[in-house]
N, C-alpha and C positions, 0 to 999 in steps of 0.2 A: 227324574232324579236317579242318580247312580247309587250303588250299594255304599260306596265310600262317602258320598254326600249325605246319605240318610244317617249314617252313624255319626258323622261329624256334626250334622245339624242338631241331632238329639243331644249329643254329649255337650255341645257348646252351650245349650240352653240350661243344662242341669249342673254345670260346674260350680256355680255360685252356691247352689243348695247342698251338693254332695261332695264337692272336690273332684279333681280330674279323674282319678282312678275309678271311683264308684260311678261317676257319670258315664264313663266309657263302658263300664260293665253293664249298666242299665241299657245303654244304647245297643250294645251287642245282643242283649237278651231280647229286646224288642225286635231287632232284625231277625233273630232266629225264630222266636215264638209266634210273631204276628205275620212276618213276611217270608218265613221259611228259608232264611239266608244264614248259613253257618259261618263261623269265623273263618274256616278254611276257604269257603267259596268267596268270601270278601277278599281274602288275601290273593287268591288265584286270579280273580277277575273283578277288581274293584270298580271298573267302569260299566259293568253290566247294569241295565236298568232295573229298577225296583218295580215289582208287579203290585202296585197299589196306587190309588188316586191321590192327587195332591191334597184334596180336602181331607181324606182319611189321615194322611200323615200330619197335616196341620192340626187336626183335632187331637191326635195322640201326643204330639209335642206340647200342645197347650195344657193338656191334663197333667202330664208329667211335670211341666214347669210350675204348675200351681201347687205341687207337692203331693199330688195324689200318688199313692204307692204304685209301682210298676205292676205288682201282682193284681191290684184292683183294675188297672187300665187294661191288662191282658185278660182279666177274669179267671186266671189260673195261677196256681203255685205248685211247685214240685215238692214232694215229700216222700222219702223212702222209695225213690225210683218210681213214684206214681204221680199222677196229675190230679190236683184237687181244685174244684171250683171255689173261688173266694170273691168277696166283695164287702162293701160296708156292712158292719155288724158282726163280722167274724174276724178274729185275730189271725194275722198272716202266719202260717207255719214257719218256724225257724229251724236252722240246722241243729241247735242244741236239743230241741224236742225230738228230732230224729234219733239222736244218740240215746236219749232216754228210752225211746220206744224199742230200739235195738237191744238195750240192756234187759228190758222186760222179756223180750222174745228169747234171749239167750238163757234166761233162768226159768222159763215157764215150761209146764208139762202140757201134753196134748189136750187134756180135758180139764179146763179150769173155768171158774166164774170170774169175770173181770169187770171192773167199773172204772170209767173215765169221768172225772169230776171237772166240770168247766170245759166241755168238749170243743166249743168253738166251731170250727169248720168240720169237726169230726175226724181230723187227720189221724190222731192216735187210735181212736176206737175202730175206725174202718181198717186201718193197717193191721191192728191186732186181730180183727175178725177175719181178714183175708189171709193172713199168715198162720192163723190158728183156727181153721175151719171147724174143728170139733169142740171148740170152746164157745161159751156164751158170753157176749159182750154187751154191757149196758152202758149208756152214756147220759149224763145230765148236763143241763146248762140253765141258768136263770133267764137267758135271753131267747125269746121266740125267734127273733131275727137270726141269731146264730144257729139255732136248731134247724131253721129252714135250709141253710147252707149245708149243715151236717147231713140232713135227710137226702138232699140232692146228691151228695157225694156217696152216701150209702147205696142209693139206687144206681149211680154211675158205675160203681165197682161191684155191684151185685153181691153185696154183703148183707148180713142179717142182724145189724146192731139194733138193740132196743133203745129208743130215745125217750127221755122223760124231761119235762120242764120242771125244775125244782131248784130250791135255794139251799145251798149247803150250810148257810148260817142258821137255818131252822133247826133248833135243838131236838125237835121231835121227828126229824126226817128218818124214815125207815124204808130201805129199798131191798132188804133181804140180806143174804150172807155171801161173802166173796172170798176168793183165794187171793186176788190181787186188786188193789186200788191204786190208781195213778192220777196225778193232777199236776197241771201247770197253772197254778192259781195266780191271781193278781199279787204282785210283790214289790211294785215300784212306789216308794213314798211320794206323796203328792208334791212335796217340795222340789223333787227332781224334774218335774214336768218342764220347767223353764229351760233346762239344759238339753232337752231332747229335740230331735228334728221334727219339723212340721208334718212330714209324711206319716209319722206315728201319732203325734198329739192331735192333729186336725182330723184324721181320717179313721184310725183304728178305735175300737170301742173302749171308752174309758173304764167301764166296769170290768174289763178283762185285764187291765193294766195296773191301776192305781189303788193304793191302800192309804189309810190315814197315817200321817206322820208320827202320831203318838202310839200307833199299834201296827207296825209293819208286818208282824207275824200273825195277824188276825186270822187269815185263812188257813195257815198251817195248824193253828190251835184248833180251829173249828173242824177241819178235816181229820186231824188227829183224834179228836174226841169221837167223831163219827166212825173212824176206822176201828177204834177200840171196841165199839159195840157191833160193828158190821163185818169185820174180818174173821174168817175162820181161824182156829188155832194154828199158829205158825204162819198165818197169812202175811203177805208182803205189801208194804206201802211204799210207793215211789213218788218222788217229787222233783220237779224242776224248781230251782231256788235262786234267790238273789245272792250273787257271789259275795257281796259285801256283808251279808248276814249269815254266812254259812255256819260259822261256829255257834251263833245264837240259835239257829234252827236245829242243829244237832243237839244242843243242850236242852232245848224245849222238848224234843221228842224223847230224849232219855228221861227227862224229869216226868214225862207223862207215862212212862213205863214201857216204852218200846225197847226192844233189844236188837243186837246186831246192826247198829246204825252205821252204815257205810257211806262216806262222802266220796264223790267221784268227780274228777276234772273232765272238762270237755276238750275238744281238739285244740283249743287255744290255751290249755293248761290253766283254766279257771274253774274253781269249785262251783259247778252249776247244777248238780243233781245228787240225790241221795236215795238210799233204800234202807228200810228198817223192817223189823218183824214184830208182830203182835205177841 
């Protein structure tokens, strides 16, 4: 099979699921990450043979066609110019979360105590630890499966994050005092599940995605209460948020007593993150 044939085969099987543009993007990602073929190499020599077995290619195409996320198929996801191991049980890192992490880094001092709530793959916590080596980073998640991925990434990047299995909905949870708390909590109302692609709903962990329809700000309220008793004076709380509930989230945090609430748009000009102070 040639480079061009590989990309065309993958893209053609995925067009129904994702549309032509995204299907082609996924095909090029597989060519690059699994077979070491860059987009430029494909353009310069499309007829060059692919260094992979027919059975391997068939298996990859079948997994992708079933809706399994390309990051799970590859076992890797890029985040803040680093590579993270991912698989079932860990939410796949998104570009919006990269923007949130960069915001924290721009506002942080060299020596700080930071906490990542709902760490998933550990992408936020590990990045903060790597980029702020003189700070101490703690990360929690309710899922032992997610923590397994996070710990693997901690070792892979030679960082020193402290991981704890804990439930942020526990009103008595006490983890110490922090300068910064960050979270990308569940925020998608269950009713929206039917509108989402199967690569998300069938494979990514439900507990990291969905909240009850009648209480979509459940985790923001719980984390806010936790932050009020766990942040140091003038400590900062960062959230990734549901763009459709941006104003409601801001209002909630102000009502809880947080100050300097700043809403920020992502690269697509959608309100997807905020920061406030205790």
